[in-house]
FISESE-505135 format. One record per atom (N, C-alpha, C): z, x negated, y; residue in one letter. Coordinates in Angstrom, 1 decimal, decimal comma, padded with zeros to 4 digits. Last residue first. Example, Ala and Ser with C-alpha at 12.3 -4.5 7.8 and 13.67 -1.06 7.14 Angstrom:
BEGIN
REC     zz     xx     yy type
REC  007,1 -012,8 -002,2    S
REC  007,1 -013,7 -001,1    S
REC  007,9 -012,9  000,0    S
REC  007,8 -013,2 -005,7    A
REC  007,8 -012,3 -004,5    A
REC  007,8 -013,2 -003,3    A
END
This chain:
BEGIN
REC     zz     xx     yy type
REC  002,0 -027,0  050,8    X
REC  002,5 -025,9  051,7    X
REC  002,3 -026,1  053,1    X
REC  001,2 -029,3  049,7    X
REC  000,3 -028,2  049,5    X
REC  000,7 -027,0  050,5    X
REC  003,3 -031,0  050,1    X
REC  002,0 -031,3  050,8    X
REC  001,1 -030,1  050,8    X
REC  005,1 -030,0  048,3    X
REC  005,4 -029,9  049,7    X
REC  004,2 -030,2  050,6    X
REC  003,9 -030,7  045,9    X
REC  004,0 -029,3  046,3    X
REC  004,3 -029,1  047,7    X
REC  004,1 -033,5  046,1    X
REC  002,8 -032,9  046,0    X
REC  002,9 -031,4  046,3    X
REC  006,9 -033,7  046,0    X
REC  006,2 -034,1  047,2    X
REC  004,8 -033,5  047,2    X
REC  007,4 -032,8  043,4    X
REC  008,1 -032,2  044,6    X
REC  007,3 -032,5  045,8    X
REC  006,0 -034,5  041,8    X
REC  005,6 -033,1  041,8    X
REC  006,2 -032,5  043,1    X
REC  007,5 -036,9  042,3    X
REC  006,0 -036,8  042,6    X
REC  005,6 -035,4  042,7    X
REC  009,9 -036,2  041,3    X
REC  009,8 -036,5  042,7    X
REC  008,4 -036,4  043,2    X
REC  009,2 -035,9  038,6    X
REC  009,8 -034,8  039,4    X
REC  009,7 -035,0  040,9    X
REC  008,5 -038,5  037,9    X
REC  007,5 -037,4  037,9    X
REC  007,9 -036,2  038,7    X
REC  011,0 -039,7  038,2    X
REC  009,9 -040,2  039,0    X
REC  008,8 -039,1  039,1    X
REC  012,4 -038,3  036,2    X
REC  012,9 -038,3  037,6    X
REC  011,7 -038,7  038,5    X
REC  011,0 -039,0  033,9    X
REC  011,1 -037,6  034,3    X
REC  011,5 -037,5  035,8    X
REC  011,4 -041,7  033,8    X
REC  010,0 -041,2  034,0    X
REC  010,1 -039,8  034,4    X
REC  014,2 -041,8  033,5    X
REC  013,6 -042,4  034,7    X
REC  012,2 -041,9  034,9    X
REC  014,3 -040,5  030,9    X
REC  015,0 -040,0  032,1    X
REC  014,4 -040,5  033,4    X
REC  012,8 -042,3  029,3    X
REC  012,4 -040,9  029,5    X
REC  013,0 -040,3  030,7    X
REC  014,4 -044,6  029,5    X
REC  013,0 -044,6  030,0    X
REC  012,5 -043,2  030,2    X
REC  016,7 -043,6  028,3    X
REC  016,8 -044,1  029,7    X
REC  015,4 -044,1  030,3    X
REC  015,8 -043,2  025,7    X
REC  016,2 -042,0  026,5    X
REC  016,3 -042,4  028,0    X
REC  015,2 -045,8  025,0    X
REC  014,1 -044,9  025,0    X
REC  014,5 -043,6  025,9    X
REC  017,8 -046,9  025,0    X
REC  016,8 -047,5  025,9    X
REC  015,6 -046,5  026,0    X
REC  020,4 -044,5  025,1    X
REC  019,5 -045,4  024,3    X
REC  018,4 -045,8  025,3    X
REC  023,2 -044,6  027,4    X
REC  021,9 -044,0  026,9    X
REC  021,2 -045,0  026,0    X
REC  025,6 -045,4  028,5    X
REC  025,5 -045,4  027,0    X
REC  024,2 -044,8  026,5    X
REC  025,9 -045,8  031,1    X
REC  026,0 -044,4  030,6    X
REC  025,9 -044,3  029,1    X
REC  025,8 -048,5  031,6    X
REC  026,8 -047,7  032,3    X
REC  027,0 -046,3  031,7    X
REC  023,7 -049,5  029,9    X
REC  025,0 -050,1  030,0    X
REC  026,1 -049,2  030,5    X
REC  021,5 -047,8  030,3    X
REC  021,9 -048,1  029,0    X
REC  023,4 -048,6  029,0    X
REC  021,2 -047,8  033,1    X
REC  021,5 -046,6  032,4    X
REC  022,0 -046,8  031,0    X
REC  020,6 -050,6  033,4    X
REC  021,8 -050,0  034,1    X
REC  022,2 -048,7  033,4    X
REC  018,2 -050,9  032,1    X
REC  019,4 -051,6  031,6    X
REC  020,7 -051,0  032,2    X
REC  016,7 -049,4  033,9    X
REC  016,8 -049,0  032,5    X
REC  018,0 -049,6  031,9    X
REC  016,8 -050,9  036,3    X
REC  017,3 -049,5  036,2    X
REC  017,5 -049,0  034,8    X
REC  015,7 -053,5  035,5    X
REC  017,1 -053,3  035,8    X
REC  017,6 -051,8  035,7    X
REC  013,1 -054,3  035,0    X
REC  013,7 -053,3  034,1    X
REC  015,2 -053,0  034,3    X
REC  012,7 -056,1  037,0    X
REC  011,8 -054,9  036,9    X
REC  012,5 -053,9  036,1    X
REC  014,4 -058,2  036,3    X
REC  014,6 -057,5  037,6    X
REC  013,9 -056,1  037,6    X
REC  013,4 -058,9  033,8    X
REC  014,8 -058,4  033,9    X
REC  015,0 -057,7  035,2    X
REC  010,9 -059,9  034,6    X
REC  011,0 -058,7  033,7    X
REC  012,4 -058,1  033,8    X
REC  011,7 -062,2  035,8    X
REC  011,1 -061,2  036,6    X
REC  011,2 -059,9  035,9    X
REC  012,6 -063,7  033,6    X
REC  013,6 -063,3  034,7    X
REC  013,0 -062,2  035,5    X
REC  010,2 -063,9  032,2    X
REC  011,4 -063,2  031,6    X
REC  012,4 -062,8  032,6    X
REC  008,8 -065,5  034,0    X
REC  008,3 -064,2  033,6    X
REC  009,4 -063,3  033,0    X
REC  010,3 -067,8  033,9    X
REC  010,2 -067,0  035,1    X
REC  009,8 -065,6  034,8    X
REC  009,7 -068,6  031,3    X
REC  011,1 -068,3  031,6    X
REC  011,1 -067,5  032,9    X
REC  007,0 -069,1  031,5    X
REC  007,4 -068,1  030,6    X
REC  008,9 -067,7  030,9    X
REC  007,0 -071,2  033,3    X
REC  006,4 -069,9  033,8    X
REC  006,8 -068,8  032,8    X
REC  008,3 -073,2  031,8    X
REC  008,9 -072,7  033,0    X
REC  008,3 -071,3  033,4    X
REC  007,4 -074,6  029,6    X
REC  007,8 -073,2  029,4    X
REC  008,4 -072,6  030,6    X
REC  006,6 -077,2  030,6    X
REC  005,7 -076,4  029,8    X
REC  006,1 -074,9  029,7    X
REC  008,2 -077,2  033,9    X
REC  007,7 -077,8  032,6    X
REC  006,9 -076,9  031,9    X
REC  010,8 -077,2  036,1    X
REC  009,4 -077,1  035,9    X
REC  009,0 -077,9  034,6    X
REC  013,8 -075,4  035,4    X
REC  013,2 -076,8  035,5    X
REC  011,7 -076,6  035,3    X
REC  015,4 -072,9  037,2    X
REC  014,4 -073,2  036,2    X
REC  013,7 -074,6  036,5    X
REC  018,0 -071,0  037,7    X
REC  017,6 -072,4  038,0    X
REC  016,6 -072,8  036,9    X
REC  018,9 -067,8  039,2    X
REC  018,7 -068,7  038,1    X
REC  018,1 -070,0  038,6    X
REC  019,9 -066,8  041,5    X
REC  020,0 -066,0  040,3    X
REC  019,8 -066,8  039,0    X
REC  021,8 -068,4  044,0    X
REC  020,6 -068,4  043,2    X
REC  020,9 -067,5  041,9    X
REC  024,0 -068,6  045,7    X
REC  023,5 -067,3  045,4    X
REC  022,2 -067,3  044,5    X
REC  025,3 -071,0  046,1    X
REC  024,7 -070,4  047,2    X
REC  024,0 -069,1  046,9    X
REC  026,0 -071,6  043,5    X
REC  027,1 -071,3  044,5    X
REC  026,5 -070,6  045,7    X
REC  023,5 -072,2  042,4    X
REC  024,2 -071,0  042,0    X
REC  025,3 -070,6  042,9    X
REC  023,1 -074,6  043,9    X
REC  022,2 -073,5  044,0    X
REC  022,8 -072,2  043,6    X
REC  025,1 -076,3  042,9    X
REC  025,1 -075,9  044,3    X
REC  024,2 -074,7  044,6    X
REC  024,3 -076,5  040,2    X
REC  025,6 -075,8  040,6    X
REC  025,6 -075,4  042,0    X
REC  021,9 -077,9  040,6    X
REC  021,9 -076,5  040,0    X
REC  023,2 -075,8  040,4    X
REC  022,9 -080,2  041,6    X
REC  022,0 -079,4  042,5    X
REC  021,9 -078,0  041,9    X
REC  024,3 -081,1  039,4    X
REC  025,0 -080,8  040,7    X
REC  024,2 -080,0  041,6    X
REC  022,4 -081,6  037,5    X
REC  023,3 -080,5  037,3    X
REC  024,0 -080,1  038,6    X
REC  019,1 -082,5  038,1    X
REC  020,5 -082,8  038,5    X
REC  021,4 -081,6  038,4    X
REC  016,4 -082,2  037,8    X
REC  017,3 -081,9  036,6    X
REC  018,8 -082,2  036,9    X
REC  013,8 -081,1  039,6    X
REC  015,1 -081,8  039,8    X
REC  016,0 -081,3  038,6    X
REC  011,7 -079,6  039,8    X
REC  011,6 -080,7  038,8    X
REC  012,9 -081,5  038,8    X
REC  012,2 -076,0  040,1    X
REC  012,3 -077,4  040,5    X
REC  012,0 -078,4  039,4    X
REC  013,0 -073,0  041,3    X
REC  012,0 -073,6  040,5    X
REC  011,9 -075,1  040,9    X
REC  015,4 -070,5  041,6    X
REC  015,0 -071,8  042,0    X
REC  014,1 -072,4  040,9    X
REC  015,1 -067,3  042,5    X
REC  015,0 -068,1  041,3    X
REC  014,5 -069,5  041,8    X
REC  016,9 -064,8  044,0    X
REC  016,3 -066,1  044,2    X
REC  016,3 -066,9  043,0    X
REC  016,9 -061,5  044,8    X
REC  017,1 -062,4  043,7    X
REC  016,3 -063,7  043,9    X
REC  018,4 -060,1  047,6    X
REC  017,2 -060,8  047,1    X
REC  017,6 -061,7  045,9    X
REC  020,8 -059,3  048,7    X
REC  020,4 -058,6  047,5    X
REC  019,1 -059,3  046,9    X
REC  021,1 -060,4  051,2    X
REC  022,0 -060,9  050,1    X
REC  021,5 -060,4  048,8    X
REC  019,0 -061,3  053,5    X
REC  019,1 -060,2  052,5    X
REC  019,8 -060,7  051,3    X
REC  019,8 -063,3  055,3    X
REC  018,9 -062,3  055,7    X
REC  019,0 -061,1  054,8    X
REC  021,4 -065,0  053,8    X
REC  021,9 -064,4  055,0    X
REC  021,1 -063,2  055,5    X
REC  019,6 -065,7  051,7    X
REC  020,8 -064,8  051,4    X
REC  021,5 -064,3  052,6    X
REC  017,9 -067,3  053,1    X
REC  017,4 -066,1  052,5    X
REC  018,5 -065,1  052,3    X
REC  019,6 -069,4  053,8    X
REC  019,0 -068,6  054,9    X
REC  018,5 -067,3  054,3    X
REC  020,1 -070,5  051,3    X
REC  021,2 -070,0  052,1    X
REC  020,7 -069,1  053,2    X
REC  017,4 -071,3  050,6    X
REC  018,2 -070,3  049,8    X
REC  019,3 -069,6  050,6    X
REC  017,1 -073,3  052,4    X
REC  016,2 -072,1  052,5    X
REC  016,9 -071,0  051,7    X
REC  019,0 -075,1  051,3    X
REC  019,1 -074,6  052,7    X
REC  018,3 -073,4  053,0    X
REC  017,9 -075,5  048,8    X
REC  019,2 -074,8  048,9    X
REC  019,5 -074,4  050,4    X
REC  015,6 -077,0  049,4    X
REC  015,5 -075,6  048,8    X
REC  016,8 -074,8  049,0    X
REC  015,3 -078,7  052,3    X
REC  016,0 -078,6  051,1    X
REC  015,9 -077,2  050,6    X
REC  012,4 -080,0  054,0    X
REC  013,5 -079,0  053,8    X
REC  014,1 -079,1  052,4    X
REC  010,3 -081,7  054,3    X
REC  011,2 -081,6  055,4    X
REC  012,4 -080,6  055,2    X
REC  008,6 -079,9  051,9    X
REC  008,5 -080,9  052,9    X
REC  009,5 -080,7  054,1    X
REC  010,8 -079,1  049,2    X
REC  009,9 -078,7  050,2    X
REC  009,8 -079,7  051,3    X
REC  012,2 -078,8  046,2    X
REC  011,7 -079,8  047,1    X
REC  010,6 -079,3  047,9    X
REC  012,7 -076,3  044,9    X
REC  013,8 -077,0  045,6    X
REC  013,3 -078,1  046,6    X
REC  010,9 -073,3  045,3    X
REC  010,9 -074,7  044,9    X
REC  012,0 -075,4  045,6    X
REC  011,6 -070,0  044,4    X
REC  011,7 -071,1  045,4    X
REC  011,8 -072,5  044,9    X
REC  010,8 -066,8  044,3    X
REC  010,7 -068,0  043,4    X
REC  010,6 -069,2  044,4    X
REC  012,5 -063,9  045,1    X
REC  011,8 -065,2  045,7    X
REC  011,9 -066,2  044,6    X
REC  012,4 -060,4  045,2    X
REC  012,5 -061,6  044,4    X
REC  011,8 -062,8  045,1    X
REC  012,5 -058,4  047,2    X
REC  013,2 -058,3  046,0    X
REC  013,5 -059,6  045,3    X
REC  012,5 -057,5  050,5    X
REC  012,2 -058,6  049,6    X
REC  013,1 -058,6  048,4    X
REC  013,3 -055,6  052,3    X
REC  012,4 -055,2  051,2    X
REC  012,0 -056,3  050,3    X
REC  014,7 -056,8  054,3    X
REC  015,5 -056,0  053,3    X
REC  014,6 -055,5  052,2    X
REC  012,9 -059,9  054,4    X
REC  013,5 -058,8  055,0    X
REC  014,3 -058,0  054,0    X
REC  011,0 -062,8  055,1    X
REC  012,1 -062,2  054,4    X
REC  012,7 -061,1  055,1    X
REC  009,2 -064,0  056,8    X
REC  008,8 -062,8  056,2    X
REC  009,9 -062,1  055,4    X
REC  010,2 -066,3  057,8    X
REC  009,6 -065,4  058,8    X
REC  009,3 -064,0  058,2    X
REC  010,7 -067,7  055,5    X
REC  011,9 -067,1  056,2    X
REC  011,4 -066,2  057,3    X
REC  008,2 -068,7  054,8    X
REC  008,8 -067,6  054,0    X
REC  009,9 -066,9  054,8    X
REC  007,9 -070,8  056,6    X
REC  007,0 -069,7  056,6    X
REC  007,5 -068,5  055,9    X
REC  010,0 -072,6  055,9    X
REC  009,9 -072,0  057,3    X
REC  009,0 -070,8  057,3    X
REC  009,3 -073,4  053,4    X
REC  010,5 -072,6  053,6    X
REC  010,5 -071,9  054,9    X
REC  005,8 -073,3  052,6    X
REC  007,0 -073,9  053,2    X
REC  008,1 -072,9  053,3    X
REC  003,8 -071,9  051,5    X
REC  003,8 -073,3  051,2    X
REC  005,0 -074,0  051,8    X
REC  003,8 -068,7  049,8    X
REC  004,1 -069,5  051,0    X
REC  004,2 -071,0  050,6    X
REC  002,5 -065,5  048,8    X
REC  002,8 -067,0  048,5    X
REC  003,0 -067,7  049,9    X
REC  003,4 -062,4  047,3    X
REC  003,0 -063,2  048,5    X
REC  003,3 -064,6  048,2    X
REC  002,8 -059,6  045,3    X
REC  003,1 -061,0  045,3    X
REC  002,5 -061,7  046,6    X
REC  004,1 -056,8  044,3    X
REC  003,3 -057,2  045,4    X
REC  003,7 -058,7  045,6    X
REC  004,3 -055,5  040,9    X
REC  004,7 -056,5  042,0    X
REC  003,7 -056,6  043,1    X
REC  003,4 -053,8  039,0    X
REC  004,8 -053,7  039,4    X
REC  005,2 -054,6  040,6    X
REC  000,9 -054,4  038,1    X
REC  001,2 -053,0  038,5    X
REC  002,6 -052,8  039,1    X
REC  001,1 -057,1  037,3    X
REC  000,3 -056,7  038,5    X
REC  000,6 -055,3  039,0    X
REC  002,4 -058,6  035,4    X
REC  003,1 -057,6  036,0    X
REC  002,4 -057,0  037,2    X
REC  000,6 -060,5  034,2    X
REC  001,7 -059,9  033,4    X
REC  002,2 -058,6  034,0    X
REC -001,2 -061,2  036,2    X
REC -001,7 -060,8  034,9    X
REC -000,6 -060,1  034,1    X
REC  000,6 -062,0  038,2    X
REC -000,2 -060,8  038,4    X
REC -000,8 -060,3  037,1    X
REC  001,7 -064,3  037,0    X
REC  002,6 -063,1  037,2    X
REC  001,8 -061,9  037,5    X
REC -000,6 -065,9  037,0    X
REC  000,1 -065,7  035,8    X
REC  001,0 -064,4  035,9    X
REC -001,2 -066,1  039,7    X
REC -002,2 -065,5  038,8    X
REC -001,5 -065,1  037,5    X
REC  001,1 -067,4  040,7    X
REC  000,7 -066,1  041,2    X
REC -000,2 -065,4  040,2    X
REC  000,9 -069,8  039,3    X
REC  002,1 -068,9  039,0    X
REC  001,7 -067,5  039,5    X
REC -001,5 -070,8  040,5    X
REC -001,3 -070,6  039,0    X
REC -000,2 -069,7  038,7    X
REC -000,8 -071,0  043,2    X
REC -001,9 -070,1  042,8    X
REC -001,8 -069,8  041,3    X
REC  001,5 -072,7  043,2    X
REC  001,5 -071,4  043,8    X
REC  000,4 -070,5  043,3    X
REC  000,4 -075,0  042,0    X
REC  001,5 -074,3  041,4    X
REC  001,6 -072,9  041,9    X
REC -001,6 -075,7  043,9    X
REC -002,0 -075,4  042,5    X
REC -000,9 -074,6  041,8    X
REC -000,1 -076,2  046,2    X
REC -001,0 -075,1  046,2    X
REC -001,4 -074,7  044,8    X
REC  003,1 -077,1  046,6    X
REC  002,0 -077,4  045,7    X
REC  001,1 -076,2  045,6    X
REC  005,3 -076,1  047,8    X
REC  004,4 -076,9  048,6    X
REC  003,1 -077,3  047,9    X
REC  006,3 -072,8  047,3    X
REC  006,2 -074,1  046,7    X
REC  005,1 -074,8  047,6    X
REC  007,4 -069,6  046,7    X
REC  007,4 -070,7  047,8    X
REC  007,4 -072,0  047,1    X
REC  006,5 -066,3  046,3    X
REC  006,5 -067,6  045,7    X
REC  006,4 -068,7  046,8    X
REC  008,0 -063,2  046,4    X
REC  007,5 -064,3  047,1    X
REC  007,6 -065,5  046,3    X
REC  007,6 -059,8  045,6    X
REC  008,0 -061,1  045,1    X
REC  007,3 -062,2  045,9    X
REC  008,6 -056,5  045,8    X
REC  008,0 -057,6  046,6    X
REC  008,5 -058,9  046,1    X
REC  007,7 -053,9  043,5    X
REC  008,7 -054,9  044,0    X
REC  008,0 -056,0  044,8    X
REC  006,2 -050,8  044,3    X
REC  006,2 -052,1  043,7    X
REC  007,3 -053,0  044,3    X
REC  006,9 -047,5  043,5    X
REC  007,0 -048,6  044,5    X
REC  007,1 -049,9  043,8    X
REC  004,3 -046,0  041,6    X
REC  005,7 -046,3  041,8    X
REC  005,8 -047,4  042,8    X
REC  001,9 -043,5  041,7    X
REC  002,2 -044,9  042,0    X
REC  003,7 -045,0  042,2    X
REC  000,3 -041,6  039,2    X
REC  001,3 -041,7  040,2    X
REC  001,7 -043,1  040,4    X
END
């Protein structure tokens, strides 16, 4: 049974970064993500819609400021999780990003992809964490319930197709 994949966009003007991060995330989460890549803020803004779940956004883009792109993304879809990825260590820039709606601010370096992986995992597992937090379910029971619901929906539609 197929579950709906989350849509993740990677925006960075460095093709090596885009390709490397895409391959890394596909290796870890391939079954859960549809990954699209963009080399500019302008190109990603043409594709942002209500189905865009996660954007990994470089702060330094040619002719553009990542925070300006972030603000535009949030206007189009306020629910999109935007993770800023940058070599800029300025605390003021990070604060501005958070004020504009960034979910996190990751400094490029040796462990940045691992940090991004952890943040993406948090988005993927949100329904489980919600059941645990709001209803006090154990993590395993929450996974069981969600699996049961998804399988039930699949069986329901399979039976409808047979009739």
